[in-house]
C-alpha positions in Angstrom: 245.1 102.2 90.1 243.4 105.2 88.4 241.3 105.6 91.5 244.0 105.8 94.0 245.6 107.8 91.9 242.6 110.7 91.8 242.3 109.6 95.6 245.7 110.8 96.6 245.2 113.9 94.7 241.9 114.8 96.3 243.4 114.2 99.8 246.5 116.2 99.1 246.1 119.3 101.5 245.1 122.9 100.2 242.8 122.0 97.3 240.1 124.7 98.2 242.6 127.5 99.0 245.4 127.2 96.5 243.8 124.9 93.4 246.3 123.2 91.7 249.1 125.6 93.1 249.2 123.1 95.9 251.3 120.9 94.4 254.1 123.6 93.6 256.0 122.5 97.1 256.1 119.0 95.5 257.9 120.0 92.3 259.9 122.3 93.8 261.4 119.8 96.0 261.7 117.0 92.9 263.6 119.7 90.9 265.9 120.1 94.0 266.5 116.6 94.4 267.2 116.2 90.5 269.8 119.6 90.8 271.2 117.6 93.6 271.7 114.4 91.9 273.1 116.1 89.0 275.6 117.9 91.2 276.8 114.8 93.4 276.3 111.8 91.0 279.9 111.1 89.7 280.0 108.4 87.0 283.4 107.5 86.5 285.1 110.7 87.3 282.7 112.8 85.7 279.1 114.4 86.5 276.8 116.6 84.8 278.6 119.9 85.3 282.2 119.0 84.5 280.5 117.8 80.9 278.4 120.8 80.6 281.8 122.8 81.7 283.9 121.1 79.1 281.0 121.4 76.2 280.5 124.9 76.7 283.7 126.6 75.6 283.4 124.1 72.0 280.0 125.7 71.5 281.3 129.0 72.1 283.8 129.4 69.9 281.8 129.1 66.8 279.5 131.8 68.2 281.9 134.1 68.7 283.9 133.2 65.5 280.6 134.4 63.8 280.0 137.6 65.3 283.5 138.6 65.5 285.8 138.4 62.7 289.1 139.1 64.1 288.2 136.2 67.0 290.8 133.7 66.2 290.0 129.9 65.6 292.5 128.2 67.4 292.8 124.4 67.9 293.2 122.7 71.2 296.5 121.7 70.9 297.8 125.6 69.9 299.8 127.3 71.9 297.5 130.3 72.5 294.3 129.6 73.8 291.7 132.2 74.4 291.5 132.9 78.1 288.4 131.2 78.9 289.6 128.0 77.4 293.2 128.0 78.9 291.6 128.5 82.5 289.5 125.8 81.9 292.4 123.6 80.5 294.3 124.1 83.5 291.5 122.7 85.9 291.1 119.8 83.9 295.1 119.2 84.1 295.0 119.7 87.8 291.9 117.3 88.1 293.8 114.9 86.1 296.8 115.1 88.0 295.0 114.7 91.4 293.1 111.5 90.4 296.1 109.9 89.0 297.7 110.9 92.5 294.8 109.3 94.2 294.6 106.2 92.1 298.1 105.5 92.6 297.8 106.0 96.3 295.0 103.4 96.4 297.3 101.1 94.5 299.6 101.4 96.8 297.3 100.5 99.9 
């Protein structure tokens, strides 16, 4: 198995001219494929970027509070959310309403 792997590496084009850098296009394509999967793979109604966008403000509040003593610490149920949280909250509510509408339509069909 090891011999087969080394034979594959030796036959990869560009060995004399580029050396180990000849594998960069392969790694670039693998990275692009992973990024594509992270964007488009949806499990349930969640993908990687939805989770990131939801967690980022949660991590940002303690950091901002530590650096700025005037930064208000508010609970998610508070009527006055900071602007970056309130805009994200609206996006989540819109997604939930559209998903409920689409599930209602699919159950009617």
